[in-house]
N, C-alpha and C positions, 0 to 999 in steps of 0.2 A: 595488133597494137593495143586494142582494148583489153585483150586477155593479158598482155604483158603488164599493162597498168594495174589491172586487178591483182595480179600476183605481187607487184611491187607494194601496193597498199597493204596486202596481207602480210608481207614481210615486215613492213614498217610497224604494223600493229603488233606482230609477235615480238619484235625487238622492244617496242614501247612497253608491252605488257611485262616482259621479262625484267626490264630495268625498273619498273614501277612496283615490283613485288617487294614484300617486306624482307629484311635480312634474315638469312637462314638461322643465325644464332639466336635471334629474338623469337623466331617461330618455335625453335626447339625449347627455348625457355618457357614459353607459354604452354606448350604441350606437356612439359614436365610438371608445371603448376597444375594443369588440369588432371593429370594422372594422380598426383598426390591427393587432390581434393576428392576425386571419385573413389579412390581406394579407401580413404578414411570414411567417407559417407556409407559406402556399401558394407564395410566391415562393422559399422556401428549398429546395424539393424538387420533383422531377417528379411525385411522388405528391401528391395533395391530401388533407391531413389537416384534420379539423375540430376546433377547440379544444374540449376536453372541457367539457361543461355549458353552453356558450354557445349551443347550438342553440335554446334556449327564449327567447333574447333577440331580440325582433322588435318592429317599430314598431306592430303592431296589437294588442298586449296590454299590460296593466298591468305595469310593471317590478316591482311589489311581489310578483308571482306568478312571477317568473323564478327559475330555479335559482340558488343561491348569493347571492341577494339577500334581505335582511330589512329590513322597514320598521317604523316605529314604530306599534304598534297602539293606543296610548293617545292619539294626537293626530289631529285632523281633517286635518292636513296629510299624514299618511302618508309622511313623509320617509324616505329610505333611511338606515338607521343601521348596517348591517353588510354587508360584502362578503367572502364566503369564496371567494377566488379561488385557493385552494390547487391547484396542479398543473393549471391550465387549459391549459398548453402541453404537448402530448404529448411524452413522453420520447424518442420516436424521431425527433423533428425535429432535424436535424443543424446547428442554428444557434442562437445566443443571441438573445434579444429585447432590443432597445435600451431603456434606461430611459425614453426619451421617451414610450413608450406609456402611461406612468402619468399624463401631463399632464392628460388629461380628468378624471381622478378628483379633481383639485383643486377642481372645481366642486361636488362633493358635500360641502358644509361641515358637514352634519349627521352625518357618519360618526363612529361610536364604535368600531367594530371593522373592521380591515382586515387580511386575511390574503392575502399574495401569495407565499407560500412555494412552493418546488419549481417555479420557472418559468424558471430559467436566464437571468434578466434581467441584461443586461450594461451596464456603465457606472457613472457616479456616481449616488448616491442623489439624486433631484431635490429640491433644497431648496425650490423654489417650491410643490411639491405639499404638503409638510408644513407650510409656512407658513400654508396655508389650512385645513388639517384640525385646527383647534384643539381640537376636542371628542374627539379620539381617546383611548380608554381602553386599547385592545388593538391592538398593531401587531406583526405577524409577517412578517419578510422573510427567513427562513432559507432556505438552499439555493438561492441565486441566484449571480450572478457580479458583484455590486456591488463597485466599486473606489473608490479615493479615501478620503476621510475621512468620518466621520459629520457631516452638516450640523448647525450649531448650532440650526436650526429644530426639529429633533427634541427637543432639550433644553428647548424652550420649550413643549412639550405638557404643560400643567400638570395635566391629568386622567389622564395616562398611568399605567397600572398594570402593564402587561405589554409588554415590548419584547424581541423576539428577532430578532437580525441574524446568527445563527450561519451557519457554512458559506458564507462569502463570501470576497472578496478585498480586504477593507478594509485601509487602512494608516493610519498616524498614531497619535495617542494619544487617549485619552478626554478630551474637552473638560472644562474646569473648570466649564462651564455645566451639566454633568450634575447639579450640585447644585440646579438649579432645578426638577428633577422631584419636586416635593414630595409628590405622591400616588402615585409609582411603587411598585408592589408586586412586579413581576417584571421583571428585566432579564437578558436573555440575549444575549451577544455571542460565543458559542463558534464554533470552527472558522473563524476569520478569519485575517488576517495583520496584525492590529493590533499595532503596536510601541510601546514607551514604558512609562512608569510608570502604575500605577493612580492616578488623580488623588486627592489628599487631599480634594477637594470631594465625593467620593462619600459622605462622612460626613454630608452635608446631607440625604440621602434617608432621613429618619428614619421614614418610613412603609413603607419597603421590607420585604417579607416574603421574597422569593426573589431571590437575586442569583447569576447564572451568567455568568462571563466565561471560560468554558472554551475551551480550544484556540485560544489566540491567541499572541502573542509578547510578552506583558507581562514586563517585567524589574524588577529591583531588589526592593524589599521589599513585603510586604503592609502598606498604610498603616494606622497606628494609628487613624486616623479611622474606620475600619470598625467600631470598637467603639462608635460612636455609634448604630449601627443596631440598637436594642434590640428591635425587632419582628421582626428577621430570623429566619426559620425554615430557610432553605436558603442555604448559602454554598458555591458551587462555583467554584473557581479552578483546576481541573485543567488539565494539558497546556499550561502556559506555561513561562516561564523565570524564575520568581520565585525569589529567593535570600534569604539571611540567615535570621533565625529567625522562627518563628511568633510573633505577638504574645503576650507572656506572659500578658496578661489576656483572652485569647480566651474564657475561661470566663465573662466578664461578659455574653456574648450568651446569656442564659439560656433563650431561646426556641428555640435552635437544635435542629433535628431532624436535619439533614444538614450535615456538615462534610467537604467533599471538597477536598483540597489535593494530590492525588497528581500524579506526573510533573512535578515542578518541580525546583528546586535548593535547596530549603529545608534549612537546617542546624540545628545545636543539638539539644536533646533535645525530647521530647514535653512540652509545658507541663503542669504539674501542675494548672493551673486548669481543664483540660478535665474533670476529675472533678466539677466543679460543674454540668456540663450534664446535669441530671436528665432532660431530655426527649430527649437525643441517641439516635437510632436507627442512623444511618449515620456511620461514621468511616472516611475513606479518606485515608491518609497514605503510601501505597506509592510506591516509585520516586522518592525524594528522596535526600538524603545526611544524613538524621537519624542521630544517634549516641547512644551510651549504652545503658543497659539498657531493656528493655521493662518499664514500670512495672506492678506487680501490681495497682494500684488500677483499671486498665482492666477487670479481670475482676470488679470489684464494681459496674460500671455496669449496673444492672438493665434499663434500657430498650434497651440496645444490641442491634441485630439483625444489622448488617453491620460486620465489622471487617477492614480491609485495612491492614496495617502492614509488609508485606514489601518487599524491594527497597531497603533502606536499609543503614546501617552499625549497625543496632540488634543487640543480642545478648540472648540469653535462656538462663537456666540450666536450662530444662526441668524446673521444679519439679514433682515427682511428686505432691505433696500439694495442688496447686492445686484449688480447688473454686469455679468461677465461679458468680456469681449471675445472669448473663444467660442467655438462650436464643437462640443465634444461628441465622440463616438462611444467612449466608455468612461464611467465615473464610479469610483469606489471610495466612500468615506465611512467605512464601517468602524465601529468601536471608537468614536471620537466624541462621545458625550453629547450628541445632538439631542435637543429637547424641543418640545412643542410639535407643531405639525410638520409634515414633509415640506421642505423649502419650496416656495412658489417659483423661484428663479429657475429651477430645473425644467419648468415648462417651456422656457425659451430655447432649450437645447433641441432644436428640430432634427438634428442628425443622431441623437442619442440612441444607442442600441442596447447598452448594458448598464444597469444601475444596481449598485450594492450599497444600501444604507443599513445593513444589519448590525446587530449588537449595539444599538443606541437606546435612547429613551424617548423615541418619537411616540406621539399620541395622536388621537383623532382618527377619523375614518380614512379609508382608502380614497385618495382624491379622484374625482371624476376626470380631471384633466390628465392625470397619469394613465388612467384607463384608456384615454383617447390617443395617447402618444404612439401606440403600436410598437413598443419596444420588443427586442428579442429576448431579453432576460431581465427579470425584476426579482431582486433578493432583498427582502425586508424582514427576515427572520430575527427573533430576539429583540423585539421592541414592545411597545404597549399600545399598538394600534387596535382599534375596536370597530364594531359595527359590521354590517353585511358587506359582501363583495359586490361591486357594481356589475350588472350583467354586461355592460359595454366592454368590460375587460376581456370577455371571452368571444367577442366578435373580431378580435385581432387575428390576422392571418400570419403575423410575424412572431408572436409569442411562442418561444420554445422552452423557456425555463421560468417557472413561477415558484418561488420559495417564500412562504409566509409563516413558517413554523414558529411556535412559541410566541404568540401574540394573544390578544383578547378578541379576535374576530368571532362573530356569532351568527346565528340564523342558519337558514338552509343554503346550500350551494345553488347558484342560479341554474335553472333548467337548461339554459343554452350553453352550458359548459362544453358540450361536445362540439360546438362550432369552432372552437379554437383548435383546429385540427393540426397545427404545427407544433403543439406542445410535446416535448420529449420528457421533461422532468416536471412533476407536479408534487409539491411538498407543502402540506397544510397541517402538519401534526401539531398537537398540543395547543389547540384553540378551544373554542366553545361551539363549534359547528354541531348542528343537530339535524334530525330528520333523516330522510332516505337519501342515498347517493343517487343523483340523477342518472337515469338509464343512458342518457346521451354520452356519458363519459366513456362508454365502451366504443364509441364511434371515433375516438381519437386514435387513429391508426398508428401514428408515430410514437405514441406514449410508450416509454421504456421503463420509467420509474414512477410509481404512484405511492405516496405515503400520506395516509389519512389517519394515522394512529393518534391516540390520546384525545379523542373528541367524544361526542355523544351521538354518533351516527347509529341508526337502528334500521330495522326492516331488512329487506333483501339486498344482498350484494349483487350488483349488475352482472349480467352474463357477458363474458368477454369471448370474442371469437377465437377459435383455435389457431387461426393464422395471424393473430395480432402480434405486435412486437413486444408487448408488455412482459418484462422479465423480472422486475423487482416490485413486489407488492407487500405493503404493510397496512393491515386493517386492525392491528392489535389495539387493545385498551379502548374499546367502544362498547356498544350495547347490542351487538348483533346476536341473534338467537336462532334456534332451529338446528337442523342438521348442517354439518360442515359442507360448504359449497365446493364444488370441484370444477366449475365452469370457467377455466382460465386458459390463457394462451399456452400452446405447446412450447413456447419459448421461456416459460416461467423458470427462473433460477432460484429466487428467494420468495417464499410464501410465509408471511407472518400473520397469524390469526389469534394469537394468544390474548388472554385476559378479556374474553367476551363471555357470552352465555350459550355457546354452542353445546348441543347435547346429542344423544344418540350414538350410534356406532361410527367408527372411522370408515369412511367410504372406500371400497376396494378400487374404484376407478381413479384414485390418486395416481395409480401406476401409468395413466396416460401422460403424466407430466414427466417425460423421459429425460429432461434436462434439469430437473429439480435437484438443487444442492442443499438448500436450507429449508427445513419444514419445522415451523414453530406453532404449536397448538397448546401451549402451557396455560394453566389456570382457566380451564373450561369445565364442563361436566360431561365429557365424553366417556362412554361406557363400553362394555364388551371386552373381548380379547384383543390383544395386539395382533393385527392380521399378518399372516405369513406373506401376503402379497407385497408388503413393504420391501421385501428383499429384491423385488423386481425393479425398483428404482435404483439402478446401478450407480447413478451419479451422486447419490445422496451423501453429503458430508456432515451435515448437522441435523440431528433429530431431537427435538425438544417436546416431550409429552408430559412434563411434570405437572403435578397438582390437577389430576383428573381422576376418573373412577375406573381406570382399566383394571381388569381382573384376569385370572388365569396365569399361566406360566409365560416366561419370556421365550419366544420361539427361537430355536437354534438357527433358523434361516437368516436371522439378522447378521450373523457372522459372514454371510455372503456379500454384505455391503463393504467391499474392499476399500472404498474411499471414505468410509465413516470415521470421522475424527472426534465428533462430539455426540454423545448419547446421554440423554437425561430422561429417565423414566421415574424419577423420584416422586414420593408422596402419591402413590396409587395403591391398589389393592392386589399387587402381583404376588403370586405364591410360587412354590417350587424352588429348584436350585438355580444357581447362576450357571448358564450354559458353559460347558467346558470349551466349546468352540469359540468363545469370545477371545481366547488367546490367539485366534487367527485373524483378528481385525487388523488388516494391513495398515489402515490409516492411523491406527494407534501404536503401531510398531515402528514405522518410519517417521522421521522428522519431516513435517509438512514442508513443501516447497511453496514459497510465497510468489504469487503472480501479481500482475498489475490489477488494482482494484477498479471498481467502477468510477471512483473519484478521478482516475487518470483519463477517463474517456471524455470528460466535459470541461468546460472553461471555468467552472466554479468548484470550490471544494465541497465535497459531499462526505459526510461521516455517518457510518452505521455504528450504532452502539451495540457491541457484541455480546459479551457475557456479563450477566448480573449475578455475582456469587453471593449467596445468602449467608452472611456471617452471623455470629451469635447476637450481636447487638445492632447491626446495621447491614445495609447492602452496599457493596462496592462494585463498581463497574469496571470491567476490563475494556480497553479501547476496541473500536470496531475492527481495526486491523488485526487484533488478536485472533479473530475468526480464521485468519489464514495461517496462523502459526500455532494455535492452541489445540490440545488434545485432552479430552475430558470424558470420564465415565462416572455417572452418578446413578446408583441404584438404591439410594437411601429411602427410608421411610416407606417400606413395603412390608411384606410378610414372607420374605425369602428365607429359605432354610437350607439345611445341608452344609457342606464344607465349602471353603473358598477354593476354587480350582487353582491348582498350581500353575496352570497354563496362563493365568493373568500376569504372571511374571514375564511373559514374552512381550508385553506391551511397553517396549522401551521408549516410545515416544510420548507416553502418557504423562500429562502435567498434573492432573487432579484425579484421584480415585476415591470415591465416597460410597461405601456400602454400609453406612451406619444405620441404626434403628431398624434392624431386621431380627431374624431368629437364627442367625448363622452360628454354627458350632465348629468344633475342631480347632486345629492349630493355625497360626499365621504361617503361610507357606514360606519356606526358606527362599523360594524363587523370587520373593518380593525384593530381594537384594539386587535383582537384575533390572529393576525399574529405574534406570539411570537418569531419566529426565523428571521423575516425579517430584513435585514441590509440596503437594498436600496429600496426605494419606489419612483418611478418617474411617476407622473400623469400630467406632464407639457404639455402645448400646446394642450388643449382641451377646452371644454365649460362648465366646472364644475362650479356649483354655490353653494350658501349656505356657511356654515362655515367649518373650519377644525375641525373634532371631537376632543374634549378635551381629550378623552380617549386614543389618540395616545401617550400621555405621558407615558403610561404603557409599551410601547415597549422598553425593555431594550437593545435590540441588534441594534436598529435603528441608523444608522450613516448618512444616506442621505435621506432627504425628499424634493422632488422638486415638487412644485405645481404652478410654474410660468406660466404665460400666460393662465389664466383661468378667471373666473368671481366670485372668492371667496371673502368673506367679513367676518368681525368679528375678534375676538381676536385669535391670533396664540397661540396654547397650550403652557403651561409652565410646567417646571418640568422634571426631568429625562433627557433623551437624547435630548429632544426638546430644552433645554437651550443651547446646544452646536451648534445648527444649526442656526447661526446668519448671514449667508451670504445673503445679500439682493437679490441676483440673484435667490435664491430658491423660492422667493415669488413675484418676479417682475411681473408687468403688470396684476395685479388683481384690482378689482374695489373698495375694501374697507378693506383690511387687516390692522391690527394694532397689536402692541405688542412689547415686549422688543427686539425680534430678529432683527426687522427692525427699532428700535428706533422711533417708531411712537406710541404715547400714544393713547389708546382707549378712546372713549368719556366718559366712566364712571370713567376714571382715571385722566382726565384733571382738572386743577385747576379751581374753580369757579371764577366768576367775583369778583372784590374787593368789600367788604362789604360797604354799604352806611352809616352805623352808626358805630362808634368806638366800640360799645358794642359787635358787632358780630365778631367772629373770622373767618378769612379765613382758609380754610382747603383743603388738598388734600391727596390722598393716592398714594403710588408708590410701586409697588411690588419690592422685592429684585432683583437686576440686576445680572444676570448670564453672565459672560464674556466667550463667546465661541470662536470658530474659524472655518474657512472654511475647508471642507474636500473634496470638488469636487462634480461632478455631473455625474450620469450615464445617457447617452443619448440613447444608444441602444445596442443591439446585442450581439450575442454569436457565436463563431466559434469553431469547434472541429477538431483538427488536430493532427497528430503525428509529432514529431520533431526529432526523432532518439535518439541516445545515449546521455546521459548526466549524471550528478552526481545523485546518488540515493538519493531520498528524504525520510525522515523518514516515515514509513508506517502509523503512527498515526498523521501525520501533517494535521491539519484542518484549512487552512487559511480562514479568514473571514474579511469583511470590517469593521475595527475598527477605532476609532479615533486615530490619530497620526500614522497610519499604511498605508504604500503604498501597493497597491494591483496590 
């Protein structure tokens, strides 16, 4: 009997297991999805990657027990209701996944949650897939490469409560059908390229609780219909191009907890109705063009925790009697014209963790009470603060960001600076600090970015441990001397030691810095030959050695640096020929791919000042983010000889080429017509002969061509950009140039002598005259420095030398 009962229980178990397995059609759909993903991944690389988490998906097991799959536990059908496919494509796979891989998922009509974020899926969002998934409540498609517009089928998902399509490449405008999402509670479309107005139909989403349209290209005004969203708790419209005024009755959204409108073009004042938002905890209005005074009623909003109102045209009288009723965690009042000392009322904010008062006119010393508050981040850059830093500041175990650049602080750094062992970012550039850098600074293990540039530090640079985390170092523009130090962390990515008094030879053990990408030693007195060992730093992208005393020839081995995008060895004593192998510099052939900068890693904006191009009359800086997109080769002001290698024409990604002020002879290579990205080409002050290749008129990006002080002759090319370069100084001191640009007719275009007989007609031909204008002349040189905190520049900003544009 006991044996019979056991068999009965086993029978019941088998029946239950069978009935609770996932439907076969859904299982097959998932296996087909997996097969498509794996085949694409493996065909994209010689290495075989396996899609993360899909290894448990196999035909011999129940799909309800697979990773990332959830089935309905309350139904005998055990249908699939959730797929968490977040980051199933390995990030190291160098190819995007076509959106067609999603097609099998359309057969799983019981889905309520679908997360396909972080998968680099390319192409349009497949409308047919979402036409079938009518039960979706949660849809996350962020961080892919979706393009095109949002298909209307998504706006027919009547149960949808959460939608995130952020960080894609979508275009178009929000469909009016967004109003049909009656039950939507969360909508996120941030970090796309969606353009157009925010549809008035958005007001139909009366159940919406969280709305984020952050980081798109929405323009015009915030629609007044948004005031119909009475259940709204979070409204995030940051990082768009919205203009005009904030709706006056924004305070009618009485359930708002977060109101984030920063980094738009909103004007007018701060609406007084905001004071009705009794639940408001986060108010972000920074970086607009709001005007007027900062209302004092803001400081009576008891629930407020984060207040960001800087970067506008707002003003504040710095009322010393102010007694706020809130208790903030974060406060930013940058660029609001604050004067006098740092406001004392900030000392009452016992929960404050982040403080940004940068870009004001604050004066006086660093307050002792501020040093004792143990904040996590203090940003006071671009003020007029003075005096020494209080040692108590560095006894804090909470301080992770300290940015005091561009003030008038002076004296030596406190010896106990190393006690602040939580510091990640330390930026003290462009002050009047002096003396030696305390040895204890090397004990800050978490330190990642250290910028002490533009001071009067001297003596020895501290020895940093090889296993430290320090990756970004700027000691430029100080008074350090002696040999170039190399005792840095193996994690070093950027090392800037320019404009000091370093001498001697370049140390060979720089090759220990295996991750080094930017090396800047400009304006020192370093001697000797360029070491061939530099070619061992395979990660090197930027090498700036200008204004030193290097001698000898340029080693061919530099061409082994396949990542090198910027090379500046101008104003040295280099001899010999330009290496033919420079035409193999892959980083100057391909257009650089821009990755996230360090500014994206932290809670505050960080700017690196990238290229300082030395023009005839002044220096013009290219933005820090140009380092990710720029390609430059400057060999000017040396004693190089021989001919220009035709192989330089292979450098199709090159933006600036400067080989002026040398002893180079021969002809300008015809291959220069292949420099399709070049914007500035300076060949002046050499011994070049022959004519300027007519094919240079093909260069659509060319804004500057300087061939002055050579032995060139013949007709200056016409057409395209060449017609705009009519400044005679570009062509001065050559033996026989002619053309429209210098208003000298070429022999073939001059009028013949008057005819001797009246029967013969005099004739001449004159090409159409293009009226151009002068744009300036690149003379030499590149420098790479950090400059500390500044305004965040848009990550896709790609400055280039164009006509009518200052660089």
